[in-house]
Backbone bond lengths (Angstrom), bond angles and torsions (degrees), N, CA, C in turn:
res aa  C-N    CA-C-N  psi(-1)  N-CA   C-N-CA  omega(-1)  CA-C   N-CA-C  phi
1 M - - - 1.444 - - 1.534 110.65 -
2 R 1.338 115.74 -41.02 1.455 119.78 179.25 1.523 110.72 -62.97
3 W 1.334 116.84 -37.17 1.467 121.56 179.40 1.515 110.09 -61.47
4 R 1.354 117.04 -43.80 1.466 120.79 179.34 1.524 111.38 -63.57
5 T 1.319 116.52 -41.77 1.464 120.37 179.75 1.521 110.39 -63.85
6 R 1.326 117.69 -43.36 1.457 120.95 178.47 1.529 111.02 -65.01
7 S 1.332 117.06 -41.09 1.464 120.80 178.87 1.518 111.10 -63.91
8 L 1.325 115.77 -43.36 1.460 120.12 178.83 1.525 110.33 -64.37
9 T 1.327 117.10 -42.68 1.459 121.09 178.58 1.522 110.62 -62.75
10 A 1.320 117.45 -42.53 1.467 121.36 179.06 1.526 110.47 -64.53
11 A 1.322 116.73 -42.13 1.463 120.22 179.91 1.529 110.68 -63.83
12 L 1.340 116.87 -44.10 1.464 120.03 178.95 1.524 111.05 -64.09
13 A 1.326 116.70 -39.74 1.462 120.03 177.98 1.526 110.58 -62.41
14 A 1.333 117.22 -41.45 1.464 120.92 178.84 1.522 110.97 -62.93
15 V 1.327 117.42 -41.92 1.465 121.34 178.51 1.521 110.21 -63.05
16 L 1.331 117.35 -43.46 1.459 120.31 179.23 1.520 111.65 -64.17
17 V 1.319 117.71 -40.19 1.457 120.63 178.39 1.521 110.15 -62.70
18 L 1.338 116.89 -45.83 1.464 119.96 179.30 1.516 111.36 -63.33
19 A 1.321 116.87 -39.71 1.461 120.50 -179.12 1.524 111.69 -66.17
20 C 1.309 117.28 -30.50 1.465 120.80 -176.67 1.520 113.82 -90.45
21 T 1.325 118.16 -9.57 1.460 119.28 -176.46 1.507 113.37 -82.81
22 G 1.327 118.46 -12.56 1.460 120.46 178.38 1.512 112.79 74.98
23 D 1.331 117.92 35.49 1.453 121.30 -179.76 1.517 113.26 -78.96
24 G 1.291 119.50 7.86 1.451 122.87 178.66 1.509 109.17 -139.25
25 P 1.325 116.44 -176.81 1.459 118.76 179.13 1.519 110.79 -69.66
26 D 1.327 116.95 151.49 1.449 121.26 175.42 1.517 108.41 -65.74
27 E 1.315 115.47 149.57 1.454 120.34 -178.96 1.522 110.58 -94.14
28 G 1.312 116.90 87.00 1.455 122.27 168.41 1.513 116.13 60.28
29 D 1.305 120.47 40.15 1.448 122.38 176.08 1.522 107.82 -78.76
30 P 1.344 117.10 103.79 1.460 119.37 -175.28 1.524 113.27 -57.65
31 A 1.322 118.05 -28.94 1.459 120.32 -179.89 1.523 110.95 -62.33
32 E 1.327 117.50 -27.88 1.459 121.30 -179.24 1.522 112.10 -66.23
33 T 1.323 118.15 -30.30 1.455 120.53 -176.96 1.526 112.61 -106.87
34 D 1.324 118.24 3.91 1.459 120.58 177.64 1.523 111.59 -71.56
35 A 1.307 116.40 -33.05 1.458 120.93 -178.36 1.525 109.60 -106.37
36 P 1.321 117.16 147.49 1.466 118.37 177.45 1.526 110.11 -66.02
37 P 1.314 116.59 149.60 1.464 119.48 178.39 1.524 110.71 -72.46
38 D 1.305 115.89 159.20 1.455 121.91 175.13 1.525 107.11 -85.00
39 P 1.336 118.96 118.45 1.471 120.32 -177.96 1.525 113.06 -53.51
40 A 1.324 116.68 -31.22 1.466 119.96 -178.27 1.524 112.37 -66.63
41 T 1.339 117.49 -19.18 1.465 119.92 -178.71 1.523 112.87 -92.77
42 I 1.310 117.92 -3.15 1.462 120.40 -175.91 1.520 111.76 -84.86
43 L 1.311 117.33 -45.46 1.463 121.64 -179.71 1.516 110.62 -101.72
44 E 1.317 116.36 135.09 1.459 120.08 174.90 1.524 108.48 -78.03
45 E 1.320 116.34 139.82 1.464 119.86 -178.50 1.520 112.49 -65.41
46 D 1.318 117.43 -37.82 1.467 121.28 -176.06 1.528 111.73 -97.96
47 R 1.320 116.75 40.02 1.466 120.52 -177.96 1.533 110.94 -70.56
48 D 1.317 114.22 147.86 1.462 120.92 177.52 1.523 109.24 -84.39
49 A 1.313 115.28 -159.94 1.468 120.64 176.23 1.529 109.07 -61.26
50 P 1.320 116.93 147.07 1.468 119.03 -179.21 1.524 111.26 -66.63
51 P 1.327 116.42 150.45 1.461 119.51 178.26 1.529 110.82 -68.20
52 E 1.316 115.87 155.46 1.466 121.03 -179.84 1.516 112.43 -91.92
53 E 1.333 117.33 -10.38 1.459 121.82 179.25 1.523 109.66 -122.85
54 L 1.319 115.88 162.13 1.458 121.52 176.87 1.525 109.72 -60.65
55 V 1.334 116.05 130.73 1.465 121.53 175.84 1.521 107.29 -115.66
56 V 1.334 116.26 126.19 1.458 122.95 -178.76 1.524 108.08 -117.29
57 E 1.336 116.05 122.70 1.464 121.19 -179.65 1.525 109.38 -126.29
58 D 1.322 116.77 116.87 1.454 120.72 175.33 1.519 109.06 -76.09
59 R 1.328 116.78 124.11 1.465 121.08 173.22 1.528 109.44 -95.89
60 V 1.345 116.04 -38.33 1.462 123.08 174.22 1.520 106.31 -135.87
61 V 1.316 117.01 129.23 1.459 121.07 177.21 1.522 107.52 -91.97
62 G 1.322 116.22 120.24 1.457 120.53 179.74 1.516 111.46 -76.42
63 D 1.317 115.40 167.37 1.463 119.62 179.03 1.523 112.00 -127.76
64 G 1.331 116.66 15.24 1.462 121.55 -179.02 1.519 112.27 -96.15
65 Q 1.317 114.86 -155.87 1.467 123.39 -178.56 1.528 111.08 -57.17
66 L 1.317 116.41 143.23 1.462 123.82 -178.56 1.529 111.22 -86.37
67 A 1.326 116.76 134.63 1.470 122.25 177.36 1.523 108.96 -89.55
68 L 1.323 116.28 118.52 1.456 122.65 179.42 1.520 109.74 -127.11
69 V 1.326 117.04 162.13 1.459 121.39 177.01 1.529 108.51 -54.38
70 G 1.326 115.13 132.62 1.461 120.94 179.47 1.516 113.78 94.12
71 T 1.340 118.23 -9.68 1.455 119.92 176.51 1.524 109.00 -90.36
72 A 1.324 115.32 151.51 1.457 120.13 174.36 1.521 107.18 -87.88
73 V 1.323 116.34 136.19 1.457 120.99 -179.48 1.518 109.83 -125.63
74 E 1.317 115.82 153.34 1.454 123.08 168.55 1.511 106.16 -121.10
75 V 1.318 115.17 128.92 1.460 120.65 -177.83 1.516 110.19 -133.79
76 H 1.307 114.61 151.66 1.454 120.55 161.25 1.509 103.50 -99.71
77 L 1.328 116.21 135.24 1.448 118.00 177.83 1.509 111.08 -145.08
78 G 1.305 113.05 150.34 1.446 120.97 174.75 1.509 108.02 -129.54
79 G 1.307 116.80 135.05 1.459 121.23 -179.38 1.515 111.00 -121.19
80 L 1.324 114.91 138.11 1.460 122.12 179.28 1.520 109.58 -128.31
81 R 1.322 116.14 148.86 1.461 120.07 173.52 1.524 108.81 -79.28
82 W 1.326 116.53 134.47 1.457 121.75 178.31 1.533 110.83 -61.26
83 S 1.334 115.57 -40.76 1.462 120.63 -172.12 1.523 114.03 -62.39
84 D 1.340 116.99 -39.47 1.457 118.63 -175.61 1.528 114.56 -136.49
85 G 1.334 117.19 0.74 1.463 120.80 178.51 1.510 114.69 75.84
86 A 1.328 117.82 6.75 1.468 120.48 -179.34 1.528 110.20 -68.19
87 E 1.304 114.69 142.68 1.454 122.65 -179.11 1.530 110.37 -74.58
88 V 1.343 116.52 133.04 1.460 120.50 176.25 1.532 111.82 -112.51
89 V 1.315 117.07 -23.78 1.463 121.90 176.60 1.527 107.15 -157.30
90 W 1.338 115.90 145.62 1.461 120.50 179.51 1.523 107.52 -156.50
91 T 1.336 117.73 89.52 1.466 120.56 -173.78 1.520 113.06 -68.06
92 W 1.313 117.94 -22.19 1.471 119.46 177.30 1.524 109.97 -60.26
93 A 1.323 117.62 -35.06 1.463 121.88 180.00 1.527 111.11 -63.63
94 A 1.321 116.77 -33.36 1.460 120.90 179.95 1.531 111.68 -80.22
95 G 1.332 116.34 -14.64 1.458 119.92 178.12 1.513 115.00 78.04
96 Q 1.310 117.11 9.23 1.464 119.05 178.23 1.521 109.60 -145.09
97 P 1.346 116.25 144.59 1.465 119.15 178.57 1.524 111.51 -73.75
98 Y 1.302 114.61 167.02 1.467 123.32 178.12 1.516 107.48 -102.10
99 G 1.318 117.52 129.24 1.458 122.23 -178.99 1.512 111.89 -113.57
100 F 1.325 116.08 140.04 1.461 121.97 176.88 1.524 108.42 -163.71
101 E 1.310 115.79 167.55 1.460 121.20 176.49 1.528 108.08 -96.42
102 L 1.323 116.36 130.04 1.463 119.68 178.07 1.515 109.43 -60.82
103 S 1.282 116.59 125.30 1.470 126.93 178.94 1.518 113.39 86.18
104 D 1.330 118.58 14.73 1.466 118.71 177.77 1.526 112.18 -86.55
105 G 1.342 117.38 -5.06 1.448 120.78 175.98 1.517 115.04 83.50
106 R 1.337 118.65 2.81 1.470 121.04 -179.98 1.521 112.44 -83.06
107 T 1.304 116.64 -12.50 1.461 121.63 -177.74 1.519 107.81 -124.17
108 I 1.322 117.08 151.32 1.463 118.74 -177.32 1.531 110.83 -60.15
109 E 1.309 114.38 147.28 1.459 122.59 -173.14 1.533 112.89 -55.53
110 G 1.318 117.55 -41.95 1.465 120.58 -178.13 1.514 113.15 -65.19
111 V 1.336 117.47 -34.94 1.461 120.58 177.85 1.522 109.68 -70.23
112 E 1.324 117.47 -44.45 1.464 119.96 177.89 1.518 111.15 -59.40
113 A 1.327 116.84 -46.45 1.467 120.57 -179.90 1.525 111.12 -63.53
114 G 1.327 117.08 -35.91 1.455 120.68 -179.05 1.517 113.87 -74.45
115 I 1.322 117.65 -26.03 1.468 121.68 178.49 1.521 110.84 -81.07
116 E 1.321 116.44 -33.71 1.465 119.55 -179.15 1.531 109.81 -55.46
117 G 1.326 115.79 130.12 1.461 121.08 -179.56 1.516 114.22 93.22
118 M 1.335 117.64 -7.50 1.478 121.08 175.41 1.517 109.29 -74.17
119 R 1.313 115.02 159.03 1.458 121.64 172.12 1.525 109.07 -116.40
120 V 1.335 115.43 148.64 1.460 120.99 178.31 1.529 108.80 -53.87
121 G 1.330 114.79 136.57 1.459 121.09 -177.40 1.521 112.06 96.98
122 G 1.335 116.87 -6.33 1.456 120.75 -178.49 1.513 112.69 -89.18
123 R 1.327 114.12 158.48 1.465 122.00 174.29 1.519 107.38 -131.33
124 R 1.327 115.81 129.35 1.463 122.22 177.77 1.506 110.54 -127.12
125 V 1.325 114.71 151.49 1.456 121.59 169.31 1.523 106.27 -110.74
126 L 1.327 115.89 126.73 1.454 122.63 -178.00 1.524 108.95 -116.13
127 T 1.303 116.78 125.60 1.459 120.85 172.78 1.516 105.91 -103.88
128 V 1.325 115.31 113.89 1.458 122.30 -169.50 1.528 109.85 -110.33
129 P 1.349 116.76 115.81 1.465 119.44 178.35 1.531 110.87 -70.54
130 P 1.323 116.63 161.23 1.470 120.38 -175.93 1.530 114.30 -54.53
131 D 1.327 118.86 -38.37 1.463 119.49 -177.03 1.524 112.75 -68.33
132 L 1.345 118.01 -14.22 1.465 121.44 174.96 1.531 110.78 -109.67
133 A 1.344 115.67 10.19 1.471 121.17 178.96 1.529 108.17 -122.76
134 Y 1.326 117.54 -112.38 1.460 121.28 -176.05 1.521 114.08 -106.23
135 G 1.337 117.28 0.73 1.450 122.12 172.21 1.513 115.50 61.03
136 E 1.326 114.25 -149.00 1.465 121.80 -176.38 1.520 113.09 -68.53
137 E 1.343 117.30 -25.01 1.463 120.09 -177.63 1.516 113.54 -81.66
138 G 1.319 117.45 -30.10 1.453 119.61 -173.72 1.517 110.64 72.71
139 A 1.323 116.81 -165.23 1.466 121.79 -179.72 1.524 108.80 -137.19
140 G 1.311 115.27 83.59 1.458 120.61 178.43 1.511 112.55 60.19
141 D 1.329 115.77 -139.37 1.458 121.43 179.98 1.523 112.76 -84.59
142 V 1.334 117.25 -8.72 1.462 121.05 -173.10 1.523 112.23 -85.18
143 V 1.324 117.40 -43.96 1.465 122.06 -178.03 1.521 107.92 -125.30
144 G 1.324 115.87 118.27 1.459 120.58 -179.09 1.513 112.53 -75.22
145 P 1.328 116.39 171.06 1.460 120.72 178.02 1.539 110.97 -60.89
146 D 1.324 115.25 141.93 1.470 122.21 176.43 1.522 113.36 55.23
147 E 1.318 117.35 36.31 1.467 122.73 -179.74 1.526 110.67 -91.23
148 T 1.317 116.26 130.81 1.462 122.23 170.64 1.518 107.64 -83.08
149 L 1.329 116.52 137.82 1.457 121.92 -179.52 1.527 109.79 -117.77
150 V 1.315 115.43 149.68 1.463 121.72 176.56 1.521 107.59 -122.29
151 F 1.329 116.06 125.65 1.458 122.19 -178.79 1.512 110.01 -118.38
152 V 1.319 115.77 141.71 1.455 121.21 165.65 1.521 104.85 -108.25
153 V 1.336 115.81 130.96 1.459 121.47 -173.33 1.518 109.61 -127.83
154 D 1.323 116.85 127.04 1.463 122.91 170.26 1.521 107.06 -107.45
155 L 1.327 116.97 122.54 1.457 120.19 177.64 1.528 108.29 -85.13
156 V 1.334 115.50 113.74 1.458 122.65 -174.01 1.525 111.68 -91.77
157 A 1.331 117.35 -42.00 1.471 120.55 -176.29 1.519 109.83 -155.41
158 V 1.340 114.74 153.50 1.463 122.51 175.08 1.518 107.81 -134.52
159 D 1.324 116.18 133.01 1.459 121.98 173.37 1.520 106.33 -116.59
160 P 1.348 117.26 107.62 1.467 119.48 -176.35 1.527 114.01 -70.00
161 D 1.335 117.71 -15.81 1.458 121.18 -178.43 1.523 108.55 -129.78
162 P 1.343 116.36 70.80 1.473 118.78 -172.14 1.517 113.11 -75.24
163 D 1.331 113.41 149.78 1.457 119.81 166.56 1.517 105.66 -77.60
164 P 1.315 118.45 155.92 1.464 118.29 177.20 1.523 110.10 -56.24
165 P 1.345 117.99 128.48 1.465 120.24 -178.57 1.521 112.03 -71.23
166 E 1.317 114.77 152.72 1.454 120.82 173.30 1.523 107.73 -70.02
167 P 1.316 118.68 128.36 1.466 119.52 179.77 1.523 111.48 -63.02
168 S 1.307 115.37 131.07 1.460 121.57 176.28 1.511 107.82 -160.59
169 D 1.299 116.51 132.43 1.457 120.57 178.07 1.517 111.41 -98.02
170 E 1.326 117.47 -1.93 1.454 120.10 -176.58 1.517 111.33 -89.00
171 V 1.312 115.49 127.62 1.450 122.50 177.06 1.521 107.35 -101.73
172 P 1.352 118.28 127.40 1.457 118.97 177.93 1.522 110.77 -56.34
173 G 1.313 116.15 140.88 1.468 120.82 177.55 1.502 114.39 90.81
174 T 1.337 118.55 4.32 1.452 120.63 179.80 1.521 113.15 -99.43
175 E 1.312 116.63 -5.45 1.455 119.81 -174.79 1.511 112.38 -61.20
176 D 1.330 117.44 -39.29 1.467 121.16 -175.83 1.510 113.52 -101.17
177 A 1.320 117.39 -2.15 1.470 120.01 -175.73 1.521 111.40 -74.61
């Protein structure tokens, strides 16, 4: 009986240690997404070749409304080029989030796919390969051909029953990028 009690105590202690070490994403700490992220903390300096598939990393797991295909979302997002870390979009600078309907085609495919399944209050980092971004053509002088992009996304709001959005191709925070 003593052996079982010691084993159970050891197992519980191990679980508590793992839970306190922060080996996973934070659980919906709103303070984490109140401030814009530091672009220097998004990309690692010694990064290898970019991934060939979409990579989704939860930094903060939200606990609000779920973003699903067909819902309207408002996000703050910042985008960086993988190749040199240069900023391509930063909505925090504009002071307003970017709103769109998931799957309406107004946002690059990799960002839409990476937002799907997020909850309000969450923060994700998305590494988007060229075939889910701007592909072989790139996007003018801002994004070159076959460029991998890295986005940090804060999900601000979800409307599960959106009115048709006003068409607009302008994303806040892109004016100076």
